C-alpha positions in Angstrom: -7.3 -7.9 -3.2 -9.0 -7.3 0.2 -8.0 -9.4 3.1 -10.8 -11.3 4.8 -11.6 -10.5 8.4 -11.0 -13.5 10.7 -13.3 -14.0 13.6 -12.3 -15.4 17.0 -14.3 -18.5 16.2 -12.2 -19.1 13.0 -9.0 -18.6 15.1 -10.3 -21.1 17.7 -10.9 -23.6 14.9 -7.3 -23.2 13.6 -5.6 -23.4 17.0 -4.1 -26.6 18.4 -5.9 -29.9 18.0 -7.3 -29.1 14.6 -5.2 -30.9 11.9 -2.1 -29.5 10.4 -1.9 -26.0 12.0 1.2 -24.8 10.1 -0.5 -25.4 6.8 -3.7 -23.6 7.9 -1.9 -20.7 9.4 0.3 -20.3 6.3 -2.8 -19.9 4.1 -4.1 -17.0 6.2 -3.4 -13.3 5.6 -0.6 -11.7 7.8 -3.0 -9.8 10.1 -4.8 -13.0 10.9 -1.5 -14.8 11.6 -0.7 -12.0 14.1 -4.0 -12.5 15.9 -3.5 -16.3 16.0 0.0 -15.8 17.4 -1.3 -13.4 20.1 -4.3 -15.6 20.8 -2.1 -18.8 21.1 0.5 -17.0 23.2 -2.3 -15.7 25.5 -3.6 -19.2 26.0 -0.1 -20.6 26.7 0.6 -17.7 29.1 -2.7 -18.4 30.8 -1.7 -22.1 31.3 1.7 -21.1 32.6 0.2 -18.5 35.0 -2.5 -21.0 36.2 0.2 -23.6 37.0 2.4 -21.1 38.8 -0.4 -19.4 40.6 -1.5 -22.7 42.0 1.6 -22.4 44.2 0.1 -19.4 45.9 -3.4 -20.7 46.5 -4.0 -20.3 50.2 -3.4 -23.4 52.2 -3.5 -24.1 55.9 0.2 -23.3 56.1 -0.5 -19.9 54.8 -2.9 -19.1 57.6 -0.2 -20.2 60.1 2.4 -18.0 58.3 0.0 -15.0 58.4 -0.5 -15.6 62.1 3.3 -15.9 62.6 3.9 -12.6 60.7 1.2 -10.9 62.8 2.6 -12.1 66.1 6.2 -11.4 65.0 5.4 -7.8 64.1 3.6 -7.2 67.4 6.5 -8.8 69.3 9.1 -6.6 67.5 7.1 -3.5 68.1 6.5 -4.2 71.8 10.1 -5.2 72.5 12.0 -2.8 70.3 13.4 -1.0 73.3 14.0 -4.1 75.4 17.7 -4.8 76.0 16.9 -7.9 78.1 16.4 -11.2 76.2 14.4 -12.4 79.1 11.8 -9.7 78.7 11.7 -10.4 74.9 11.2 -14.1 75.6 8.4 -13.5 78.1 6.4 -11.2 75.8 3.0 -12.6 75.1 3.4 -12.6 71.3 6.7 -14.5 71.5 5.0 -17.1 73.7 2.1 -17.3 71.2 4.6 -17.9 68.4 6.0 -20.9 70.3 2.5 -22.1 71.0 2.0 -22.4 67.2 4.3 -25.3 67.2 7.2 -26.7 65.1 5.5 -25.7 61.8 6.7 -22.1 62.4 10.4 -23.1 62.5 10.9 -22.3 58.8 9.2 -18.9 59.3 11.4 -18.1 62.3 14.5 -19.1 60.4 13.5 -17.0 57.3 12.8 -14.1 59.6 16.1 -14.6 61.4 17.9 -14.6 58.0 16.1 -11.5 56.9 16.2 -9.5 60.2 18.2 -11.2 62.9 16.6 -11.1 66.4 16.4 -13.1 69.6 14.8 -16.2 68.2 17.2 -18.6 70.0 14.9 -19.8 72.8 11.9 -20.4 70.5 14.1 -22.4 68.1 15.6 -24.5 70.9 12.1 -25.2 72.3 10.5 -26.0 68.9 13.3 -27.9 67.4 14.4 -29.7 70.6 18.0 -29.0 69.5 20.7 -26.4 69.7 23.2 -26.2 66.9 25.0 -23.3 68.6 28.2 -24.5 70.3 29.3 -22.8 73.6 31.9 -20.5 72.0 29.3 -19.2 69.5 26.5 -18.7 72.1 28.1 -15.5 73.4 28.2 -13.9 69.9 24.8 -13.0 68.5 26.0 -13.1 64.8 27.7 -16.5 65.2 24.7 -17.9 67.0 22.4 -16.6 64.3 24.6 -18.0 61.6 24.6 -21.4 63.3 20.8 -21.5 63.3 20.6 -20.5 59.7 23.1 -23.1 58.7 21.1 -25.7 60.7 17.9 -24.6 58.9 19.6 -24.9 55.5 21.1 -28.3 56.3 17.7 -29.5 57.4 16.0 -28.0 54.3 13.8 -25.7 56.4 15.0 -22.6 54.5 
């Protein structure tokens, strides 16, 4: 007995919202069952992907993040040989980052966690706080850890 070919239209008729699916699928030949399974999974995957991709749809925040990343990269390149924190803080790109406002605090903290650098002044200005106690302020690693801890406690990273 030859198995009938099942068209996509037939599969669409069988897929969810059309009566008792299990019974209808059970009556089909094996090759059609495989196509239905693949078709149904593809639709489910498409739904899942659509939901998850919506998280990545560009928003105003994303434009700010891109601007931050651009300025951060320029700042790091231009100050890579600077030993003086003052020269780093007075760099035009660093000042532009501060000008972006408090919405860049999470980006600075993420960057600080990924690649520690002299973000202390920007964070103090933008957050109007300083979680680094006097003993820690002389140790770069301890100061960095204090800011990261502050960011985590405030759910910024």
